[in-house]
C-alpha positions, 0 to 999 in steps of 0.5 A: 497524480504524483502530488496526490500520492506524495500527499497521501504517503506523507499524511500516513507518516505524519499520523504516526509522528503525531501519535508519537509526540502525544505519547512522549508528552504523557511519558514520565521519562525519556525512554517513554516509560510509565505508559502501558506497553501496548501503546508503544507496541501499537506505534512500532507496528504502525511504523513498520507497516508504513515503512514497508508499504511505502519504501518496500521490504528491501529498502534501506529504511527496512534494513535500519529497522532490522538493525534497530530490532537486533541492536535494541532487543534487550532494551525497553520497548520505548527506547526501541520506539524512539529509534524507529521514529527516527527512521520514520522521520528520515523517510518522511524527509526524503519523501517530502524532499523528493529524494526517495529513490523508490518513489519512481517505482511507486509512481508507476501509478501515473502510467496506470492512471492513464489507463483508468482515464481511458476506461473513464472515457469509454464508460462515458461514451457508453462502452462499459465492457471495454472499460471494465476490461482495461480497468481490470488489466491495470488492476492485475498489473498493479497487483504484480508490481505490489508482489514484486515490491514485497518479495512475493513470487509471481510464479508457482510450479513454473506457472505465473500466478493468477491475480486471485492468488497474488491478491491472497498472498498480498493480503496474507502478508498484510500488505493491505487489509482483508477488506481490500482483499474482498474488494479486489476479488470483486473487481477481478470477478467483474473483469473476468465477466467482461473478458468472457463476454458475460456483459449482461451480468453487470451494469454501467453503474458497477463499472463506474464503482469498479473504476473508482475503487481501483483508483482509490486502491492504487493510491492507498497501496502504491507499488 
């Protein structure tokens, strides 16, 4: 699980670095001028989103991005992009070398993978209902970890937020896509049906898809 997670995160950063290399080859100057600015801004947004997703809002990498944005705010976007790519390279090197401190937090997915394996076993043995409940509990815990990582409050009006609200908050900050938000909503709905004894409202096949979807979601959106 750990190696697979590391591989996914590194590949996300490699994609950005590859796009930057292509951009630099087509540019006429060192500051990457001579190309449409929307290409520069696309990579800036992709870089910031990847760093926030992998390292978290309070990480040193995000602090470096904020410093670049302040220091380079009067310079051409290409010059800012070059500095930002330096942060992406640093993050990739630390991640590849096993030196990323927040990776220990990200790898809590290993713990939840045990729950998902337990749910898989129960489903294989014909117990679809407890499998759905266990998988749903792992999903809700993952949402709470994601919220903590990205500075989202876990409470509202002195009461713990429900998983649906955390899902909306996370998607609202673009921690993951609206499509992922819809998927999480559907998984939580199935979990709620299982928890309230509405066992006839879903099938074994739907629980199998639930497990597959949650596992993929946790890998793509580590917390």
